[in-house]
NUROKE-548265 format. One line per field, with one value per residue (C-alpha): residue number from 1; residue in one letter; x, y negated, z. Coordinates in nm, 4 decimals. Layout:
i: c(NUM, ...)
aa: c(A, ...)
x: c(X, ...)
y: c(Y, ...)
z: c(Z, ...)
//
This chain:
i: c(1, 2, 3, 4, 5, 6, 7, 8, 9, 10, 11, 12, 13, 14, 15, 16, 17, 18, 19, 20, 21, 22, 23, 24, 25, 26, 27, 28, 29, 30, 31, 32, 33, 34, 35, 36, 37, 38, 39, 40, 41, 42, 43, 44, 45, 46, 47, 48, 49, 50, 51, 52, 53, 54, 55, 56, 57, 58, 59, 60, 61, 62, 63, 64, 65, 66, 67, 68, 69, 70, 71, 72, 73, 74, 75, 76, 77, 78, 79, 80, 81, 82, 83, 84, 85, 86, 87, 88, 89, 90, 91, 92, 93, 94, 95, 96, 97, 98, 99, 100, 101, 102, 103, 104, 105, 106, 107, 108, 109, 110, 111, 112, 113, 114, 115, 116, 117, 118, 119, 120, 121, 122, 123, 124, 125, 126, 127, 128, 129, 130, 131, 132, 133, 134, 135, 136, 137, 138, 139, 140, 141, 142, 143, 144, 145, 146, 147, 148, 149, 150, 151, 152, 153)
aa: c(M, S, T, V, I, L, D, T, I, T, G, K, S, T, A, T, T, I, T, I, G, S, T, P, V, V, S, S, S, A, N, S, M, T, I, R, G, E, G, S, A, Q, T, S, V, Q, G, G, L, A, K, C, F, L, A, F, N, G, E, A, T, P, P, A, V, R, S, S, L, N, V, S, S, L, T, D, N, S, A, A, N, Y, T, I, N, I, D, N, D, M, A, D, A, N, F, A, W, S, S, G, I, R, D, G, N, T, E, G, R, G, R, F, M, T, P, R, T, S, H, T, L, T, A, S, A, F, Q, I, E, F, Q, N, D, N, S, D, T, L, N, E, P, N, I, G, C, V, I, I, H, G, D, L, A)
x: c(7.1413, 6.8505, 6.7487, 6.3862, 6.3247, 5.9678, 5.7516, 5.4432, 5.3660, 5.0080, 4.8818, 4.6894, 4.4591, 4.3519, 4.6632, 4.8015, 5.1259, 5.4651, 5.6409, 6.0051, 6.0580, 5.8112, 5.8510, 5.5896, 5.7911, 5.5418, 5.1678, 4.9342, 4.5800, 4.3894, 4.6302, 4.8717, 5.1815, 5.3819, 5.7201, 5.8770, 6.1139, 6.3299, 6.2026, 5.8323, 5.7683, 5.5951, 5.6549, 5.4336, 5.6090, 5.3897, 5.4394, 5.8164, 5.8546, 5.9340, 5.6358, 5.8171, 6.1761, 6.3638, 6.7313, 6.8048, 7.0693, 6.9338, 7.2279, 7.1283, 6.8924, 6.6309, 6.6920, 6.8000, 6.6329, 6.9027, 6.6684, 6.3073, 6.0166, 5.6522, 5.7411, 5.5599, 5.7626, 5.9794, 5.8799, 6.1435, 5.9390, 6.2262, 6.5801, 6.6129, 6.2332, 6.0786, 5.7534, 5.7692, 5.4609, 5.3664, 5.2547, 5.0320, 4.8854, 4.9463, 4.6376, 4.6453, 4.8883, 4.9927, 5.2941, 5.6444, 5.9367, 6.3086, 6.5711, 6.9380, 7.1616, 7.4965, 7.6509, 7.9518, 8.1195, 8.0294, 7.9398, 7.6016, 7.7280, 7.4993, 7.2206, 6.8800, 6.5679, 6.2286, 5.8711, 5.7796, 5.5952, 5.3551, 5.2586, 5.0003, 5.1113, 4.8765, 4.8493, 4.9750, 5.2438, 5.5171, 5.6845, 6.0371, 6.3175, 6.6886, 6.8219, 7.1313, 7.0737, 7.2231, 7.0181, 6.7134, 6.9363, 6.8157, 7.0801, 7.0449, 7.1588, 7.4227, 7.2158, 6.8853, 6.7138, 6.3670, 6.2069, 5.8373, 5.6784, 5.3076, 5.0051, 4.9201, 4.5652)
y: c(3.4814, 3.3977, 3.5543, 3.5848, 3.6321, 3.6927, 3.8928, 3.9507, 3.9666, 3.8859, 3.9448, 3.6855, 3.9531, 4.3075, 4.4508, 4.7641, 4.7891, 4.6273, 4.5614, 4.4692, 4.3231, 4.5190, 4.8448, 4.9403, 5.0835, 5.1243, 5.1944, 5.2282, 5.3374, 5.4498, 5.6523, 5.7075, 5.5430, 5.6555, 5.5356, 5.5527, 5.8459, 5.9505, 5.8410, 5.7737, 6.0319, 5.9193, 6.0784, 6.0601, 5.8926, 6.0746, 6.4153, 6.3780, 6.2903, 6.5522, 6.5713, 6.7663, 6.8594, 7.0149, 7.0705, 7.2608, 7.4566, 7.8080, 7.9167, 7.6732, 7.7829, 7.6566, 7.5800, 7.2175, 6.9961, 6.7942, 6.5921, 6.6181, 6.4528, 6.5400, 6.8244, 6.8287, 7.1163, 7.4188, 7.7427, 8.0099, 8.3303, 8.5787, 8.6260, 8.4279, 8.3934, 8.0465, 7.8635, 7.5117, 7.3253, 7.0485, 6.7206, 6.5829, 6.8897, 6.9728, 6.9706, 7.3508, 7.6420, 7.6133, 7.3912, 7.4454, 7.5029, 7.5377, 7.6215, 7.6222, 7.7834, 7.7009, 7.9791, 7.8844, 8.2203, 8.3106, 7.9667, 8.1013, 8.3849, 8.6850, 8.5068, 8.3836, 8.2317, 8.3657, 8.3014, 8.5678, 8.8341, 8.9183, 8.5520, 8.3781, 8.0337, 7.7627, 7.3898, 7.3288, 7.5934, 7.7806, 8.0854, 8.1690, 8.4110, 8.4187, 8.7501, 8.9122, 9.0038, 9.3515, 9.4653, 9.3870, 9.2330, 8.8926, 8.6327, 8.2910, 8.0167, 7.7674, 7.5163, 7.6046, 7.3591, 7.3635, 7.1085, 7.1146, 6.9436, 6.9227, 6.7103, 6.6012, 6.6509)
z: c(-12.8509, -12.6193, -12.2906, -12.1825, -11.8088, -11.6925, -11.4556, -11.6701, -12.0406, -12.1285, -12.4805, -12.6737, -12.8125, -12.7316, -12.8986, -12.7317, -12.9283, -12.8755, -13.2028, -13.2540, -13.5977, -13.8074, -13.6095, -13.3485, -13.0569, -12.7707, -12.7834, -12.4899, -12.4268, -12.1192, -11.9015, -12.1887, -12.3288, -12.6298, -12.7410, -13.0841, -13.1118, -13.4026, -13.7430, -13.7189, -13.4454, -13.1284, -12.7893, -12.4810, -12.1904, -11.9360, -12.0972, -12.0987, -11.7307, -11.4685, -11.2337, -10.9655, -10.8868, -10.5990, -10.5235, -10.2017, -10.0137, -9.9659, -9.7495, -9.4736, -9.1964, -9.2562, -9.6261, -9.6591, -9.9185, -10.0975, -10.3192, -10.4295, -10.6052, -10.5413, -10.3032, -9.9691, -9.8236, -9.8925, -9.7207, -9.6523, -9.6990, -9.6683, -9.7996, -10.1258, -10.1529, -10.1226, -10.1843, -10.3242, -10.2042, -10.4479, -10.2911, -10.5701, -10.7425, -11.1041, -11.3289, -11.3437, -11.3175, -11.6830, -11.6183, -11.7537, -11.5197, -11.5480, -11.2916, -11.2155, -10.9576, -10.8095, -10.6094, -10.3987, -10.4659, -10.8238, -10.9646, -11.0716, -11.2895, -11.2849, -11.0953, -11.1951, -11.0461, -11.1352, -11.0271, -10.7732, -10.9743, -10.6926, -10.6513, -10.8662, -10.9818, -10.8626, -10.9185, -10.5631, -10.5009, -10.6824, -10.5272, -10.6475, -10.5731, -10.6546, -10.7764, -10.9260, -11.2886, -11.2569, -10.9591, -10.7534, -10.4855, -10.3699, -10.2784, -10.1155, -10.3562, -10.2508, -10.4490, -10.6122, -10.8479, -11.0021, -11.2372, -11.3303, -11.6314, -11.7028, -11.6231, -11.2719, -11.1456)
//
């Protein structure tokens, strides 16, 4: 077995595909890179990367950011109501988001995070609230997590 150690690979032609054996595994073009997925399917590397994430302790005063990517700040609007301010804007407000909650007392049972219904999603901010599922009661999360996927501006 051989080992190749290098800093830069330079093609001998204008090829934009990396092939292993006879299988193309990576293709690139302007601002885009795809990688071979299952079978012959290709998946966009950029489209599959989280563009923004935040994990924070909502019980702290002020809320304490545990870890984040592309978040400029977290605003505590009121009890269990926060605005995530995105550092590098999304391309538009049509991004996908997912969330998770850890509650120190109930381990997240009966709780959910939702975009604030009275707030319009924008490319630069995302307002959320943490609520019990059986009432309109808002509760601070022990740990609240949000991940955003979509295109950056």
